[in-house]
Biotite code that builds the C-alpha atoms (Angstrom):
import biotite.structure as struc

atoms = struc.array([
    struc.Atom([79.344, 91.540, 158.278], chain_id="A", res_id=1, res_name="MET", atom_name="CA", element="C"),
    struc.Atom([80.745, 93.671, 155.480], chain_id="A", res_id=2, res_name="LYS", atom_name="CA", element="C"),
    struc.Atom([84.276, 95.123, 155.783], chain_id="A", res_id=3, res_name="LYS", atom_name="CA", element="C"),
    struc.Atom([84.973, 98.600, 154.481], chain_id="A", res_id=4, res_name="ARG", atom_name="CA", element="C"),
    struc.Atom([88.214, 99.896, 153.000], chain_id="A", res_id=5, res_name="GLY", atom_name="CA", element="C"),
    struc.Atom([90.555, 99.270, 150.110], chain_id="A", res_id=6, res_name="PHE", atom_name="CA", element="C"),
    struc.Atom([92.317, 96.041, 149.314], chain_id="A", res_id=7, res_name="THR", atom_name="CA", element="C"),
    struc.Atom([96.014, 96.074, 148.537], chain_id="A", res_id=8, res_name="LEU", atom_name="CA", element="C"),
    struc.Atom([95.309, 95.560, 144.827], chain_id="A", res_id=9, res_name="ILE", atom_name="CA", element="C"),
    struc.Atom([92.894, 98.505, 144.724], chain_id="A", res_id=10, res_name="GLU", atom_name="CA", element="C"),
    struc.Atom([95.418, 100.746, 146.450], chain_id="A", res_id=11, res_name="ALA", atom_name="CA", element="C"),
    struc.Atom([98.154, 99.689, 144.011], chain_id="A", res_id=12, res_name="MET", atom_name="CA", element="C"),
    struc.Atom([95.876, 100.385, 141.034], chain_id="A", res_id=13, res_name="MET", atom_name="CA", element="C"),
    struc.Atom([95.208, 103.899, 142.329], chain_id="A", res_id=14, res_name="VAL", atom_name="CA", element="C"),
    struc.Atom([98.963, 104.488, 142.686], chain_id="A", res_id=15, res_name="ILE", atom_name="CA", element="C"),
    struc.Atom([99.611, 103.243, 139.132], chain_id="A", res_id=16, res_name="VAL", atom_name="CA", element="C"),
    struc.Atom([96.825, 105.403, 137.672], chain_id="A", res_id=17, res_name="ILE", atom_name="CA", element="C"),
    struc.Atom([98.092, 108.474, 139.521], chain_id="A", res_id=18, res_name="LEU", atom_name="CA", element="C"),
    struc.Atom([101.626, 107.665, 138.385], chain_id="A", res_id=19, res_name="GLY", atom_name="CA", element="C"),
    struc.Atom([100.456, 107.718, 134.773], chain_id="A", res_id=20, res_name="ILE", atom_name="CA", element="C"),
    struc.Atom([98.162, 110.763, 135.043], chain_id="A", res_id=21, res_name="ALA", atom_name="CA", element="C"),
    struc.Atom([100.224, 113.170, 137.192], chain_id="A", res_id=22, res_name="LEU", atom_name="CA", element="C"),
    struc.Atom([103.420, 113.664, 135.121], chain_id="A", res_id=23, res_name="PRO", atom_name="CA", element="C"),
    struc.Atom([101.653, 115.174, 132.066], chain_id="A", res_id=24, res_name="PRO", atom_name="CA", element="C"),
    struc.Atom([99.597, 117.402, 134.361], chain_id="A", res_id=25, res_name="PHE", atom_name="CA", element="C"),
    struc.Atom([102.782, 118.542, 136.114], chain_id="A", res_id=26, res_name="THR", atom_name="CA", element="C"),
    struc.Atom([104.499, 119.362, 132.811], chain_id="A", res_id=27, res_name="VAL", atom_name="CA", element="C"),
    struc.Atom([101.520, 121.418, 131.616], chain_id="A", res_id=28, res_name="VAL", atom_name="CA", element="C"),
    struc.Atom([101.350, 123.254, 134.935], chain_id="A", res_id=29, res_name="THR", atom_name="CA", element="C"),
    struc.Atom([105.066, 124.106, 134.831], chain_id="A", res_id=30, res_name="MET", atom_name="CA", element="C"),
    struc.Atom([104.791, 125.403, 131.247], chain_id="A", res_id=31, res_name="ASN", atom_name="CA", element="C"),
    struc.Atom([101.846, 127.617, 132.186], chain_id="A", res_id=32, res_name="VAL", atom_name="CA", element="C"),
    struc.Atom([103.710, 128.977, 135.212], chain_id="A", res_id=33, res_name="LEU", atom_name="CA", element="C"),
    struc.Atom([106.811, 129.751, 133.124], chain_id="A", res_id=34, res_name="GLN", atom_name="CA", element="C"),
    struc.Atom([104.697, 131.519, 130.503], chain_id="A", res_id=35, res_name="GLN", atom_name="CA", element="C"),
    struc.Atom([102.985, 133.580, 133.208], chain_id="A", res_id=36, res_name="ASN", atom_name="CA", element="C"),
    struc.Atom([106.322, 134.610, 134.695], chain_id="A", res_id=37, res_name="ILE", atom_name="CA", element="C"),
    struc.Atom([107.609, 135.640, 131.244], chain_id="A", res_id=38, res_name="TYR", atom_name="CA", element="C"),
    struc.Atom([104.403, 137.575, 130.462], chain_id="A", res_id=39, res_name="SER", atom_name="CA", element="C"),
    struc.Atom([104.567, 139.442, 133.756], chain_id="A", res_id=40, res_name="GLN", atom_name="CA", element="C"),
    struc.Atom([108.240, 140.329, 133.259], chain_id="A", res_id=41, res_name="ALA", atom_name="CA", element="C"),
    struc.Atom([107.532, 141.472, 129.690], chain_id="A", res_id=42, res_name="GLN", atom_name="CA", element="C"),
    struc.Atom([104.588, 143.645, 130.788], chain_id="A", res_id=43, res_name="ALA", atom_name="CA", element="C"),
    struc.Atom([106.710, 145.204, 133.542], chain_id="A", res_id=44, res_name="THR", atom_name="CA", element="C"),
    struc.Atom([109.515, 145.943, 131.057], chain_id="A", res_id=45, res_name="ALA", atom_name="CA", element="C"),
    struc.Atom([107.058, 147.621, 128.664], chain_id="A", res_id=46, res_name="VAL", atom_name="CA", element="C"),
    struc.Atom([105.593, 149.750, 131.465], chain_id="A", res_id=47, res_name="ALA", atom_name="CA", element="C"),
    struc.Atom([109.073, 150.799, 132.627], chain_id="A", res_id=48, res_name="LEU", atom_name="CA", element="C"),
    struc.Atom([110.077, 151.627, 129.030], chain_id="A", res_id=49, res_name="ALA", atom_name="CA", element="C"),
    struc.Atom([106.962, 153.774, 128.625], chain_id="A", res_id=50, res_name="GLU", atom_name="CA", element="C"),
    struc.Atom([107.865, 155.614, 131.825], chain_id="A", res_id=51, res_name="GLY", atom_name="CA", element="C"),
    struc.Atom([111.376, 156.276, 130.525], chain_id="A", res_id=52, res_name="GLU", atom_name="CA", element="C"),
    struc.Atom([109.924, 157.439, 127.216], chain_id="A", res_id=53, res_name="LEU", atom_name="CA", element="C"),
    struc.Atom([107.756, 159.962, 129.075], chain_id="A", res_id=54, res_name="GLU", atom_name="CA", element="C"),
    struc.Atom([110.809, 161.128, 130.983], chain_id="A", res_id=55, res_name="ARG", atom_name="CA", element="C"),
    struc.Atom([112.764, 161.533, 127.723], chain_id="A", res_id=56, res_name="ALA", atom_name="CA", element="C"),
    struc.Atom([110.010, 163.457, 125.964], chain_id="A", res_id=57, res_name="THR", atom_name="CA", element="C"),
    struc.Atom([109.688, 165.735, 128.985], chain_id="A", res_id=58, res_name="GLY", atom_name="CA", element="C"),
    struc.Atom([113.393, 166.568, 128.812], chain_id="A", res_id=59, res_name="THR", atom_name="CA", element="C"),
    struc.Atom([114.699, 169.572, 126.906], chain_id="A", res_id=60, res_name="ARG", atom_name="CA", element="C"),
    struc.Atom([115.879, 168.639, 123.373], chain_id="A", res_id=61, res_name="PHE", atom_name="CA", element="C"),
    struc.Atom([119.490, 169.673, 123.991], chain_id="A", res_id=62, res_name="SER", atom_name="CA", element="C"),
    struc.Atom([119.682, 167.543, 127.165], chain_id="A", res_id=63, res_name="LEU", atom_name="CA", element="C"),
    struc.Atom([118.466, 164.282, 125.596], chain_id="A", res_id=64, res_name="VAL", atom_name="CA", element="C"),
    struc.Atom([121.669, 162.300, 125.082], chain_id="A", res_id=65, res_name="THR", atom_name="CA", element="C"),
    struc.Atom([122.961, 158.732, 125.013], chain_id="A", res_id=66, res_name="ASN", atom_name="CA", element="C"),
    struc.Atom([123.341, 156.852, 128.255], chain_id="A", res_id=67, res_name="GLU", atom_name="CA", element="C"),
    struc.Atom([126.747, 155.207, 127.985], chain_id="A", res_id=68, res_name="ALA", atom_name="CA", element="C"),
    struc.Atom([125.811, 152.230, 130.152], chain_id="A", res_id=69, res_name="VAL", atom_name="CA", element="C"),
    struc.Atom([122.590, 150.570, 131.171], chain_id="A", res_id=70, res_name="ALA", atom_name="CA", element="C"),
    struc.Atom([121.339, 151.866, 134.507], chain_id="A", res_id=71, res_name="THR", atom_name="CA", element="C"),
    struc.Atom([119.358, 149.789, 136.996], chain_id="A", res_id=72, res_name="ALA", atom_name="CA", element="C"),
    struc.Atom([115.969, 150.990, 138.159], chain_id="A", res_id=73, res_name="PHE", atom_name="CA", element="C"),
    struc.Atom([115.456, 151.484, 141.869], chain_id="A", res_id=74, res_name="SER", atom_name="CA", element="C"),
    struc.Atom([113.697, 148.865, 144.005], chain_id="A", res_id=75, res_name="ALA", atom_name="CA", element="C"),
    struc.Atom([111.384, 147.037, 143.498], chain_id="A", res_id=76, res_name="PRO", atom_name="CA", element="C"),
    struc.Atom([112.449, 147.005, 139.828], chain_id="A", res_id=77, res_name="PHE", atom_name="CA", element="C"),
    struc.Atom([116.197, 146.660, 140.383], chain_id="A", res_id=78, res_name="SER", atom_name="CA", element="C"),
    struc.Atom([116.266, 143.508, 138.215], chain_id="A", res_id=79, res_name="ALA", atom_name="CA", element="C"),
    struc.Atom([115.547, 145.761, 135.205], chain_id="A", res_id=80, res_name="TYR", atom_name="CA", element="C"),
    struc.Atom([117.970, 148.156, 133.497], chain_id="A", res_id=81, res_name="THR", atom_name="CA", element="C"),
    struc.Atom([117.351, 151.032, 131.088], chain_id="A", res_id=82, res_name="HIS", atom_name="CA", element="C"),
    struc.Atom([119.405, 152.807, 128.483], chain_id="A", res_id=83, res_name="GLN", atom_name="CA", element="C"),
    struc.Atom([118.718, 155.691, 126.111], chain_id="A", res_id=84, res_name="TRP", atom_name="CA", element="C"),
    struc.Atom([120.202, 155.445, 122.617], chain_id="A", res_id=85, res_name="VAL", atom_name="CA", element="C"),
    struc.Atom([119.972, 158.831, 120.929], chain_id="A", res_id=86, res_name="VAL", atom_name="CA", element="C"),
    struc.Atom([120.921, 159.589, 117.312], chain_id="A", res_id=87, res_name="ASP", atom_name="CA", element="C"),
    struc.Atom([120.572, 162.696, 115.210], chain_id="A", res_id=88, res_name="TYR", atom_name="CA", element="C"),
    struc.Atom([118.558, 162.069, 112.040], chain_id="A", res_id=89, res_name="VAL", atom_name="CA", element="C"),
    struc.Atom([117.497, 164.099, 109.011], chain_id="A", res_id=90, res_name="ASN", atom_name="CA", element="C"),
    struc.Atom([113.868, 164.785, 108.171], chain_id="A", res_id=91, res_name="ALA", atom_name="CA", element="C"),
    struc.Atom([114.189, 162.763, 104.944], chain_id="A", res_id=92, res_name="GLY", atom_name="CA", element="C"),
    struc.Atom([115.688, 159.649, 106.562], chain_id="A", res_id=93, res_name="ALA", atom_name="CA", element="C"),
    struc.Atom([114.412, 159.225, 110.100], chain_id="A", res_id=94, res_name="LEU", atom_name="CA", element="C"),
    struc.Atom([115.826, 155.704, 110.450], chain_id="A", res_id=95, res_name="ASP", atom_name="CA", element="C"),
    struc.Atom([119.358, 156.622, 109.406], chain_id="A", res_id=96, res_name="THR", atom_name="CA", element="C"),
    struc.Atom([121.662, 158.189, 112.005], chain_id="A", res_id=97, res_name="PRO", atom_name="CA", element="C"),
    struc.Atom([123.680, 161.178, 110.806], chain_id="A", res_id=98, res_name="VAL", atom_name="CA", element="C"),
    struc.Atom([126.438, 163.270, 112.282], chain_id="A", res_id=99, res_name="ALA", atom_name="CA", element="C"),
    struc.Atom([124.677, 166.006, 114.179], chain_id="A", res_id=100, res_name="GLY", atom_name="CA", element="C"),
    struc.Atom([123.456, 168.336, 115.122], chain_id="A", res_id=101, res_name="PRO", atom_name="CA", element="C"),
    struc.Atom([120.130, 168.417, 113.299], chain_id="A", res_id=102, res_name="THR", atom_name="CA", element="C"),
    struc.Atom([116.674, 169.428, 114.469], chain_id="A", res_id=103, res_name="ASP", atom_name="CA", element="C"),
    struc.Atom([115.628, 165.785, 114.863], chain_id="A", res_id=104, res_name="TYR", atom_name="CA", element="C"),
    struc.Atom([116.670, 163.083, 117.309], chain_id="A", res_id=105, res_name="LYS", atom_name="CA", element="C"),
    struc.Atom([115.624, 159.447, 117.252], chain_id="A", res_id=106, res_name="ARG", atom_name="CA", element="C"),
    struc.Atom([115.394, 158.218, 120.835], chain_id="A", res_id=107, res_name="VAL", atom_name="CA", element="C"),
    struc.Atom([115.387, 154.493, 121.577], chain_id="A", res_id=108, res_name="LYS", atom_name="CA", element="C"),
    struc.Atom([114.545, 153.478, 125.109], chain_id="A", res_id=109, res_name="ILE", atom_name="CA", element="C"),
    struc.Atom([115.786, 149.983, 125.929], chain_id="A", res_id=110, res_name="GLN", atom_name="CA", element="C"),
    struc.Atom([114.678, 148.158, 129.058], chain_id="A", res_id=111, res_name="VAL", atom_name="CA", element="C"),
    struc.Atom([116.280, 144.797, 129.778], chain_id="A", res_id=112, res_name="ALA", atom_name="CA", element="C"),
    struc.Atom([115.696, 141.959, 132.207], chain_id="A", res_id=113, res_name="ASN", atom_name="CA", element="C"),
    struc.Atom([117.066, 138.421, 132.379], chain_id="A", res_id=114, res_name="SER", atom_name="CA", element="C"),
    struc.Atom([113.560, 136.950, 131.998], chain_id="A", res_id=115, res_name="ILE", atom_name="CA", element="C"),
    struc.Atom([111.894, 139.434, 129.638], chain_id="A", res_id=116, res_name="ALA", atom_name="CA", element="C"),
    struc.Atom([114.889, 140.091, 127.407], chain_id="A", res_id=117, res_name="GLY", atom_name="CA", element="C"),
    struc.Atom([115.125, 143.575, 125.912], chain_id="A", res_id=118, res_name="THR", atom_name="CA", element="C"),
    struc.Atom([112.138, 145.799, 125.154], chain_id="A", res_id=119, res_name="VAL", atom_name="CA", element="C"),
    struc.Atom([112.795, 148.760, 122.842], chain_id="A", res_id=120, res_name="THR", atom_name="CA", element="C"),
    struc.Atom([110.509, 151.744, 122.320], chain_id="A", res_id=121, res_name="ILE", atom_name="CA", element="C"),
    struc.Atom([111.478, 154.383, 119.761], chain_id="A", res_id=122, res_name="THR", atom_name="CA", element="C"),
    struc.Atom([110.286, 157.952, 119.284], chain_id="A", res_id=123, res_name="THR", atom_name="CA", element="C"),
    struc.Atom([111.300, 161.029, 117.354], chain_id="A", res_id=124, res_name="LEU", atom_name="CA", element="C"),
    struc.Atom([112.038, 164.363, 118.995], chain_id="A", res_id=125, res_name="MET", atom_name="CA", element="C"),
    struc.Atom([112.181, 167.726, 117.277], chain_id="A", res_id=126, res_name="THR", atom_name="CA", element="C"),
    struc.Atom([113.986, 170.849, 118.331], chain_id="A", res_id=127, res_name="ASN", atom_name="CA", element="C"),
    struc.Atom([111.296, 173.438, 118.885], chain_id="A", res_id=128, res_name="ASP", atom_name="CA", element="C"),
    struc.Atom([113.781, 176.090, 119.915], chain_id="A", res_id=129, res_name="TRP", atom_name="CA", element="C"),
])
């Protein structure tokens, strides 16, 4: 008569092998999960920044101004904040802020989140009178 099942030594060997194999697998899995969370937060921040950029470009030139403080988005994106940084610039030096008014504004849209960091999108607006 043949008995079926594991001996104590076989069971202990399985435990030892699993003890050696599982920790590296767990570390890799955690790193992948963290990277996925960061990527999702970054993609959300970019999408929100693009939405704010559309809102800014749809606003009349004279009404596009700095936002003094970062403002939170409404739910479900309340973990993200946005801020507009607006500077007058000259046609010859679009990266250099000048004392205004001029017919050009550089608009930076900044969206921030504790996971994604800060995403900045910049555009140039002209006064079309």
